[in-house]
DRENVEXNU-298305 format. One line per 10 residues: number of its first residue (from 1); their letters; for each residue x, y, z of N, C-alpha, C. Coordinates in nm, 4 decimals. Example, Ala and Ser with C-alpha at 12.3 -4.5 7.8 and 13.67 -1.06 7.14 Angstrom:
1) as) 1.3190:-0.5690:0.7800:1.2300:-0.4500:0.7800:1.3200:-0.3300:0.7800; 1.2850:-0.2250:0.7080:1.3670:-0.1060:0.7140:1.2900:0.0030:0.7870;
! end
This chain:
1) mkyiididgt) -18.1998:1.0462:3.9012:-18.1998:1.2289:3.9289:-18.3294:1.2132:3.9794; -18.3771:1.3450:4.0399:-18.4769:1.4311:4.0946:-18.5016:1.5472:3.9788; -18.5492:1.5966:3.9717:-18.6036:1.7310:3.8470:-18.7022:1.7575:3.9106; -18.6808:1.9299:3.9527:-18.7854:1.9884:4.0137:-18.8082:2.1491:3.8602; -18.9050:2.1009:3.8240:-18.9330:2.2228:3.6905:-19.0406:2.2812:3.7191; -18.9961:2.4210:3.7020:-19.1192:2.5518:3.6674:-19.1649:2.4888:3.5703; -19.2941:2.5617:3.5571:-19.4147:2.5635:3.4841:-19.4115:2.6538:3.3405; -19.4633:2.8237:3.3995:-19.4893:2.9562:3.3031:-19.3349:3.0060:3.3360; -19.2852:3.0371:3.1764:-19.1815:3.0551:3.1611:-19.0828:2.9722:3.1571; -19.0852:2.8392:3.1490:-19.0093:2.7393:3.1361:-19.0742:2.6139:3.0457;
11) ickevlnddg) -19.1485:2.5733:3.0971:-19.1632:2.5063:2.9449:-19.3299:2.5155:2.8780; -19.3141:2.6384:2.8903:-19.4445:2.7361:2.8171:-19.4329:2.8877:2.8145; -19.4570:2.9203:2.7149:-19.4810:3.0764:2.7255:-19.5696:3.1539:2.7516; -19.5547:3.2572:2.8588:-19.6526:3.3079:2.9030:-19.7072:3.4052:2.8466; -19.8387:3.4510:2.8750:-19.9195:3.5134:2.8158:-19.9818:3.6244:2.9131; -19.9668:3.7631:2.8826:-20.0298:3.8413:2.9731:-20.1502:3.9518:2.9585; -20.2320:3.9532:3.0611:-20.3725:4.0175:3.0310:-20.2786:4.2027:3.0168; -20.4003:4.2657:2.9611:-20.3626:4.3972:2.9568:-20.3013:4.4395:3.0454; -20.3361:4.4096:3.2137:-20.2568:4.4885:3.2938:-20.1235:4.4486:3.3474; -20.0903:4.3344:3.2800:-19.9743:4.2846:3.3022:-19.9544:4.1924:3.3989;
21) skdyskqipq) -20.0849:4.1271:3.4308:-20.0885:3.9931:3.4827:-20.0876:3.8661:3.4331; -20.0561:3.7632:3.4678:-20.0719:3.6596:3.3982:-20.1514:3.5740:3.3442; -20.1762:3.5293:3.2299:-20.3009:3.4473:3.2447:-20.2850:3.2839:3.1961; -20.2758:3.2347:3.3001:-20.2299:3.1014:3.3232:-20.3561:3.0193:3.1617; -20.4998:3.0639:3.1715:-20.5629:2.9919:3.1123:-20.5024:3.0184:2.9416; -20.4115:3.1201:2.8687:-20.3475:3.1061:2.7529:-20.1917:3.0967:2.7621; -20.1404:3.0070:2.8563:-20.0294:2.9672:2.8151:-20.0199:2.9175:2.7312; -19.8931:2.9470:2.6403:-19.8579:2.7997:2.5381:-19.7416:2.7585:2.5135; -19.7681:2.6491:2.5387:-19.6759:2.5186:2.5484:-19.5583:2.5355:2.4554; -19.4716:2.4901:2.5240:-19.3173:2.4647:2.4390:-19.3282:2.3351:2.4018;
31) ydriqkinkl) -19.3642:2.2803:2.3229:-19.3530:2.1326:2.3099:-19.2255:2.0827:2.3070; -19.0921:2.1544:2.2500:-18.9859:2.0401:2.2358:-18.8847:2.0535:2.3874; -18.9516:2.1778:2.4185:-18.8976:2.1980:2.6104:-18.9830:2.0791:2.7095; -19.1221:2.0476:2.6500:-19.1778:1.9279:2.6875:-19.0879:1.8029:2.6654; -19.0783:1.7765:2.5050:-19.0322:1.6674:2.4965:-18.8825:1.6057:2.5607; -18.8196:1.7186:2.5683:-18.6847:1.6910:2.6772:-18.7232:1.6697:2.7870; -18.8099:1.6877:2.8741:-18.8406:1.6843:2.9711:-18.9103:1.5297:3.0187; -18.9847:1.4795:2.9242:-19.0611:1.3455:2.8914:-18.8962:1.2554:2.8696; -18.8576:1.2973:2.7921:-18.7027:1.1941:2.7882:-18.6689:1.2018:2.9533; -18.6813:1.2745:2.9801:-18.5609:1.2362:3.1095:-18.6972:1.1385:3.1957;
41) ydegneikyw) -18.7935:1.1636:3.2055:-18.9216:1.0782:3.3032:-18.8502:0.9187:3.2150; -18.8980:0.9501:3.0646:-18.8713:0.8050:3.0256:-18.7190:0.7152:3.0623; -18.6312:0.7834:3.0696:-18.4882:0.7530:3.1581:-18.5047:0.7080:3.2867; -18.5872:0.7406:3.3196:-18.6193:0.6514:3.4486:-18.5981:0.7849:3.5918; -18.5768:0.8841:3.5393:-18.5671:1.0154:3.6393:-18.7183:1.0538:3.7014; -18.6751:1.1291:3.8246:-18.8400:1.1521:3.8814:-18.7982:1.2888:3.8569; -18.9561:1.3212:3.8026:-19.0004:1.4826:3.7430:-19.1104:1.5322:3.8766; -19.0749:1.6640:3.8723:-19.1351:1.7392:3.9411:-19.2057:1.8619:3.9155; -19.3129:1.9026:3.8600:-19.3425:1.9884:3.8389:-19.4022:2.0891:3.9973; -19.3449:2.2011:3.9996:-19.3575:2.2834:4.1065:-19.3461:2.4649:4.0297;
51) targavsgld) -19.5007:2.4896:4.0493:-19.5259:2.6283:4.0564:-19.6056:2.7177:4.1289; -19.5967:2.8223:4.1370:-19.6130:2.9718:4.2403:-19.7362:2.9980:4.1526; -19.7917:2.9165:4.0801:-19.9495:2.9851:4.0642:-20.0453:2.9994:4.1991; -20.0795:3.0847:4.2126:-20.1704:3.1078:4.3346:-20.1142:3.1638:4.4789; -19.9678:3.1364:4.4274:-19.9415:3.1724:4.5935:-19.9256:3.3137:4.6200; -19.9240:3.4173:4.5341:-19.9211:3.5283:4.5658:-20.1040:3.6082:4.5625; -20.1752:3.5622:4.5128:-20.3424:3.5411:4.4581:-20.4220:3.4946:4.5933; -20.3525:3.3738:4.6308:-20.4128:3.2409:4.7023:-20.5311:3.2089:4.5635; -20.5024:3.2349:4.5034:-20.6455:3.1388:4.4106:-20.5874:2.9872:4.4015; -20.7068:2.8958:4.3347:-20.6354:2.7693:4.3264:-20.6234:2.7095:4.1766;
61) wseltkkqlk) -20.4726:2.7142:4.1148:-20.5052:2.6752:3.9818:-20.4616:2.5311:3.9104; -20.4999:2.4918:4.0975:-20.4305:2.3343:4.0400:-20.5283:2.2310:3.9369; -20.6534:2.2549:3.9213:-20.7118:2.1391:3.8266:-20.7033:2.2690:3.6646; -20.6697:2.3916:3.6319:-20.5891:2.3837:3.4755:-20.4721:2.3592:3.4830; -20.3832:2.3704:3.5750:-20.2559:2.3163:3.5655:-20.2608:2.1511:3.5201; -20.3416:2.0769:3.5944:-20.3225:1.9548:3.5981:-20.3985:1.9235:3.4208; -20.4847:1.9904:3.4012:-20.5282:1.9778:3.2419:-20.4423:2.0597:3.1709; -20.3639:2.1438:3.1671:-20.2746:2.2095:3.0896:-20.1569:2.0714:3.0835; -20.1310:2.0078:3.1626:-20.0100:1.9268:3.1458:-20.0351:1.8189:3.0855; -20.1769:1.7364:3.1163:-20.1827:1.6378:3.0573:-20.2537:1.6639:2.9278;
71) dwgckyhkls) -20.3221:1.8002:2.8248:-20.3587:1.8506:2.7164:-20.2193:1.8432:2.6275; -20.0889:1.8888:2.7225:-19.9693:1.9236:2.6680:-19.8666:1.7378:2.6522; -19.8914:1.6632:2.7083:-19.8773:1.5363:2.7038:-19.7310:1.5429:2.7758; -19.7210:1.6504:2.8827:-19.6605:1.6654:3.0291:-19.6249:1.5199:3.1010; -19.5079:1.4646:3.0965:-19.4964:1.3059:3.2126:-19.4125:1.3595:3.3211; -19.5163:1.2960:3.4500:-19.4348:1.3377:3.5360:-19.4751:1.2780:3.6744; -19.4456:1.3081:3.8006:-19.4374:1.2270:3.8775:-19.5417:1.2820:4.0108; -19.4983:1.4348:4.0118:-19.5764:1.4700:4.1049:-19.5885:1.5949:4.0607; -19.6996:1.7204:4.0916:-19.7228:1.8706:4.0475:-19.7682:1.8921:4.2231; -19.7268:2.0291:4.2370:-19.7586:2.0982:4.3117:-19.7741:2.2332:4.2928;
81) vgdkphydlw) -19.8895:2.2740:4.3078:-19.9433:2.4424:4.2591:-19.9784:2.5015:4.4028; -19.8899:2.6088:4.3747:-19.9479:2.7633:4.4764:-19.8315:2.6785:4.5820; -19.7673:2.6236:4.6311:-19.6776:2.5996:4.7246:-19.5093:2.6568:4.7309; -19.5344:2.6642:4.6012:-19.3791:2.7190:4.5455:-19.3850:2.8296:4.5976; -19.2716:2.9180:4.6780:-19.2448:3.0497:4.6817:-19.2462:3.1669:4.5768; -19.3033:3.2983:4.6023:-19.2900:3.3190:4.5325:-19.1735:3.4196:4.5429; -19.0959:3.4601:4.4341:-18.9753:3.5487:4.4358:-18.9268:3.6334:4.3201; -18.8055:3.7425:4.3548:-18.7585:3.7793:4.2235:-18.6196:3.7185:4.1811; -18.5445:3.6417:4.2654:-18.4220:3.5754:4.2476:-18.4392:3.4279:4.3106; -18.3972:3.3425:4.2200:-18.3474:3.2180:4.3362:-18.2199:3.1674:4.3274;
91) iddkainsee) -18.1126:3.2184:4.4451:-17.9674:3.1643:4.3924:-17.9830:3.0331:4.4899; -17.9004:2.9462:4.4172:-17.9425:2.7526:4.4755:-17.7655:2.7289:4.4059; -17.7450:2.6655:4.4696:-17.5704:2.5782:4.4351:-17.5993:2.4698:4.2722; -17.7634:2.4286:4.3103:-17.8101:2.2759:4.2190:-17.8845:2.3843:4.1074; -17.9324:2.5530:4.0923:-18.0314:2.5731:3.9886:-17.9453:2.5496:3.8640; -18.0377:2.5610:3.7755:-18.0069:2.5804:3.6279:-18.1004:2.6802:3.5847; -18.0857:2.7811:3.4665:-18.1545:2.8901:3.4126:-18.2350:2.8361:3.2895; -18.3403:2.8011:3.2962:-18.4079:2.7249:3.1708:-18.3474:2.7560:3.0187; -18.3017:2.8575:3.0441:-18.2848:2.8733:2.9022:-18.1147:2.8400:2.8404; -18.0556:2.7889:2.9519:-17.9042:2.7613:2.9345:-17.9890:2.6161:2.9392;
101) ffk) -18.0648:2.5369:3.0118:-18.1114:2.4115:3.0429:-18.1166:2.3484:2.9092; -18.2269:2.4537:2.8307:-18.3138:2.3766:2.7250:-18.2101:2.4181:2.5512; -18.1053:2.4550:2.5741:-18.0092:2.4898:2.4651:-17.9997:2.3748:2.3639;
! end
């Protein structure tokens, strides 16, 4: 199977600045969730992390994101940073809410 997985709020807890903006450098990894994704990878599934980091600001968060995934021990085949659209609600017949997936 092919899995597309978000990063912020999915495999890490979001940390916000005083103004309410996300501080990607301070995200807190959720290792139990990362372990579940790594198991899918080990079972032969294709794992793609897809994040909207920088989609609105235009900033390139690629290097920080790659470093975080490496430091957190994430196994994956592909990473896409900044090309995921920014949205308020994603409606898709195959989508699963991260809280349901990690129960």
